[in-house]
N, C-alpha and C positions, 0 to 999 in steps of 0.2 A: 332581933330585928328580921322580919321577912321581907327579901327582895323580891321584885317581879323579874324574874330572870327568863329570856327565851328559853323555851323546852330543851334545845340541845345543850346550852350551857348549863341549865339546871340538872341536866342528866349527868354532864361531867363533872359538875361539882359534888353531887350525890355520890357518884361512885368513889370520887377522889376520897370523900369521907370515910369511905368503907375500906378504902386502898385496894379496891377492886379493877385490876388492869383491864380486863375485858369490858367491863362497864364503862371506864373512862375513853375507851377505844370507840365504843359504839358510835356516838356521835360524829365522829370525824369522816369525813369524804375520803375514799380510797386513795385520792391524790393529794390530799390536804399536805399544807406546809405549815412547820410549827418553827418560830424563830424564838430561841431561847437565849436572851443576852447576846445576841448577835451570831449565834451559831444557829445553822439552818438544817432543819430534818424534814425530808420529804417522803409520804407516803406512809402507809401503816406500820411496815416493819421499822423504819427508822424512828417513828414516833413512839411505837411501842417500846423499844430499846431506851429512849430517852426517859420516857415515863416511867418504866421499871426502875432505872438507875436513879433518877432524880426526885422520885416520889414515893413508889411503892418500898423500895430498899431502905429507904431513910425515913420511912413514915411520915413524909411531908404531907401536910393536910391544909389545903387553901380554904380559908374561910371569908368569904366576900362580905363586905359591909357597905360597899357602896356601887351604884351601876349607873351608867350615863350612856346616851347615844352621840357619836362624834364623828362626823365625816363618813357616815356609812357604816361604822363599826359600833359594836357593843363593847364598852369599856367597863371592865370591872376591877375593882381595887380591894385589898384586904390582906391580912397577914397569912402568912404560912408558918406552922410550927411543926417541929419533928426533929429526928436525931441527925441535926447538921449543924455546922459552925454558924454562930449568929442566931439561931432560933430564938424567937421568932423575926421572920424578916418580912416587910411589906412588899407586895408584888402589886403590879399593874398587869391586868391580862386584856389584850385588845382582840377581840374575835370578828372574823368576817363568817357571815353566814349565808348559806343559798338553801331557802326554805329549811328543813329540819335537820341540816348537816353543817358542821363547822369546816369550812374551806380554809381558813387559816386561822392561827393563834400566835401573836407575839407575846411574850412574857418578859418582863423588865422588872429590875428591883430597884 
């Protein structure tokens, strides 16, 4: 199924499928905030470290299968599979966008 994702989200998802950390970082604003199951990461350096450890190192690839707009956010659901306990796990990604950049992302399982 092909989803109609806003371009910064599509860019993030496509880069994640390649486990390309530079591509995953590209759509994030310099001062973006990433909330990962309650833990807060701010700015490119902290988000890059998180994504390297939580996605690239364990080959975690998120495959969205549903998208909706909710309260000004773009909400994307789907499974992630990789070399981590419990794989695959279903996640919800809540994106805040400002034009062509991701200003915040909250991920919950």
